N, C-alpha and C positions, 0 to 999 in steps of 0.2 A: 508274925509267921517268918520262918527262915525261908527266901525265896527257893533253895534247891539244896538238896543233899548230894554231894559228890560221892560216887560209889567206887570203893578201892577194889582191888584183885585179892585181898586177904579173905581167910575163912569166914571170919565174923561180918562181912560186908552184907549179907543177906538179913541177917538178925538186925543189924543196926538199919537197914532199910525199912523193916517191918515196924521197928519200935519208932522210928521217926514218922512214919505216915499215920500210926495210930495216934501218937501225940499232935500230929496236925490236925485230923479230923475231930479228936475230941476237943481241940482248942477252939475250934470254930463251933462247938455245940452239938456236934454228929455222931456222938458216942455209939449211936446206933449202927454206924456203918464200919465199926471199928473192925469186927471178924472178917468180913469179905475184902475191906481193904488190905488187913494183913495177909490173906492168902493170896489175894490177886497180885500184889507187888513181890510177893516171894517168887511167884513163877516168873515175873516180867524181869525182875533183878537177875536170877539165875539164867534165864535164857539170854540176858544181854552179856552176862559175865562168859557163857559158854560158847556163844555163835557170834556175836556181834564184835565191836571194836570200842577201844576207848576213845575220847571220854565218855561216861555214863555217869548219869545224874538222875535223881527222882525228884519231882513236883509235885504240888498239889495246886491244881488251877480250877478253872469255873466259877461258881459262885458259891455261897454259904449254903444256900438251899439244895444246890446241885453241884457237889464238889467233884473233882475229876484228878484221878491219880496219872502221872506220865512218866514214861522211863524213856530216857533221851540215851540214845548212843552213837558212834561214829560210824557206822555200817548204814549205806543206802539200801541195802537189799531188803525187801520186804518180808515180814514173818510169813511162816507156813500156816494157813488158816486152818482151824481144827475142823475135822469132818463135821457138817450138819448133823444135829439130833444125837451126837454120841454123847454118851453118860460113863462117869468113872467113878471109882470109889470116891467116899465121903473124904474131902480133903481134912475135915474136922478130925479124923482119926490118926493122921499122919504126924509123927514126930517131928522134932526140929531139924533131925539128920535126913529122915524122909524127904522133907520138902526139897531138898538139893538134887533129888532123882525125879521130881515130878515132870521134868522138861520132857521127859519120853512122852508124855502125854500131849506134847504141843501145846497149845493155848485153851486146850478145853476147861480148865480150872478157871483162867481168867473170863471166859464167856460164861460161867456158871455164877462168878461173883458180880456180875456185871447188868446193869439195865442197858448199857451200850458199850461198845468197845471197836477199837480198831488201830490202825497205824498210818501214820502221816509221813510220807516220804520227803525229805528235804534234799537239798544239794549235797551237804556233808554229813548226811546221816538220815536217821530217823526218829520218830517219837511214837512208841507203843502206849495206849492209853486206855482208861476204863472208867466208866462212870459207875462206882459201886453200888450194888444194891443193898438193902436191908438185909436179905438172906439169900443163902444159897438157894439155886435151882437144880431141880434134877437134869434138865436139859438146857444146853448155854445157848444165848441169843448169837445171833450171826454178826461177824465182825465186818467192817469195811475199811479197805485200803484208798487212802486218798493222798493228793499233793503229786501223783507220777504225772499229770499232764504237764504240770509246771517244769518238768525236767526237759520236755521236748523241745529240741532245736528248730527254731523258727526262722525264716528267711529275713534278712534285714528289712526294716521299715523304709518304704519308698517316698520320695518327696520330701527329704529332710531337709532342715536348715540348722544354724548354727545359734545357741543359746550360751551366753557367757555368763559364768556364776562366778562372783569376786570375793575374795577375803572368806572363803568357806572355811569353818573350822571342822578339821577332818574328823576328831572324836563326836562332834555334833551330829555330822553326817551318818557316820556308823552307827550312833545309837538310833538313829531316824530309821535307817534300813532295818534294824533289829526289831523296832517297835512297830514297825509297818508289818514285816513277816509275823510277828508274834500276835498282834491283833486282827490279821486277815484269818489265821489259823484258828485262834480262840473263837470268832464267833463263827465259824464254818462248823467248828466241832460242837460248840452248843447247840445249833442249829440241827446238826445230825442227831445230837443225843437227847435232846428236849426241845425240839421245836415248838411244840404245843404250850410249854412253860414260856418261851422267849421268842415269841413271833417277829420282835425287832432283830434278833440274831439273823433269822431268815433273810429280813430285809437288807441288812448290812452285808451279808454274805453273799447276796444277790448282786449288790453294788459293786463289792470288791471285785466279784467275776467278771462282771460287764467291763471294769476299767484295767484288768489285771495286765493286758499287754502294755498298754499305754504308761501305767504307773511303774511295771519293771523296767522300761525303757529309760524312762526320766530317772530313776533312783538308782540304776545300775551302771548305766553308761559310764558314769565317773569312775567306776571301779576303785571304791574307797578301800579296799583292803591292800592296795598297791600303790597309792598316793604316798608322796613323800612331802611332808609338810614343810613349811618354812620354819624359822626358830620361833615364831610366835603360834604356831600349832595350825596355821591356815594354810590353804591352797587355791589358785585360781582354776577353775573348771571350764572347759568348752564341750558342751554337750551338743551331739546332733540328733535331733527328733524332729517329729512331724509337726506342723500346726495343731493336728488334731490332738495330739499328746499334750501339747502346752495347754489346751483348752481344760484337758482332764485334769491336769495338775491345778486348775482353778478349782475346778468342782470338788477335788479331793480336801481341799480346807474345809469345806462344809461338812464333809462325810467325816473328817476325824473329830471334828466338834462334836457331831451327832454321836459319833462312838464314844467319846469323853462321857457324856451325859449318860448314855447307855450303861456303861461301866458302873458310874456312881449310882444309879437307879437300882441296878441288880445286885450292888455290893459285890462285885466282880473279886476274886481271890489275886487277879493282876490288876495294878493300879492304872489309873488314867494317867494321862501326860502331866508332867510337871508345868508351871508357867514357863519355864526356860525353855523346856522342850517344844512347847505350843509356838513360843515366840519364833524359833528357829524355822520349825517347819513351816509355819506361815510363811516366813520370808522367803525360804527356799522355793516354796511352790508358787508364790504369786510372782517371783521373778520371770517364769516362763510366760504367765499371763501377760505380764507388762510389757516384756520385750516382744511378745506376740503381737501387742497393740502399737508397737515402734517406740517404745520407751527405751533409754539407754540404761544398760547394768548398772544397778545400785550395789555397793558391796555392803555385806554383812557388818552392822553395827549391834554391838550389846545394847538391850534397852534398858533405861534406867530401872531401878529396883521397885521404884513407884507403880511403874507400868505394868511390871510383872505381876505386883499384888492386886492390882486391878481385874487382872484375868484369872485370879486363883479361885 
């Protein structure tokens, strides 16, 4: 499967997005979702093109049993939720051109196409998503806006100390940050849309939530987007955080392994970590716990290929 479809500003972008998501759900053996997926993504892409900001992309996430369609854009402004219980004309009767003006109905069409839907607000934009139903409903389900609490500014952590991270590969750190954010969002949305089918997603989501402050402190104080790497692509970091945060980093190693197993077991459409990612993330996190216990910093070293295969 293609990981994402970039959406341009041309007149054929909505049609391309519709065709792409139909191919995606058919390709995973869910042609029964093609009609609602096509209608829902038409509304989301049109909304993003008219009211949001670039870049815009479409993705299919979730699991093969319960896929989820997402439209990401560059505006952090939450969408206007439809009026509860509102019903509209049947979108199946609309022509290709008509679909471009359905935005006047807000997100009612999406709500009627979905078992669950909502918006996840991020620092640099948002993701509006829906879990497609097998058939259209007369009355749409209620959507949910999440992620906004993550944007609240919090006071600095008290009682901090320095932790030194040596020879950190900048690209690997950026990949870690993206993986952490995506994984946290994935389990939260799975639990929100299909908690009864994925009880472990609820457990993982609760664990992420309980460690949120500590993990954001440890992963983001480095400011990887602004780092200037040496010629070998690495940088030395000094991170100020609390001993409690360092302890949380150690617990997060086990949480990520647990999440990998969950991804494999539930046949997630977003992949578990590669052995290379796991090796770097384990080193990065355990450096906090090792230095918390009094050890000197140990620089990152690429593990031998045989060691990576052992964890594959």
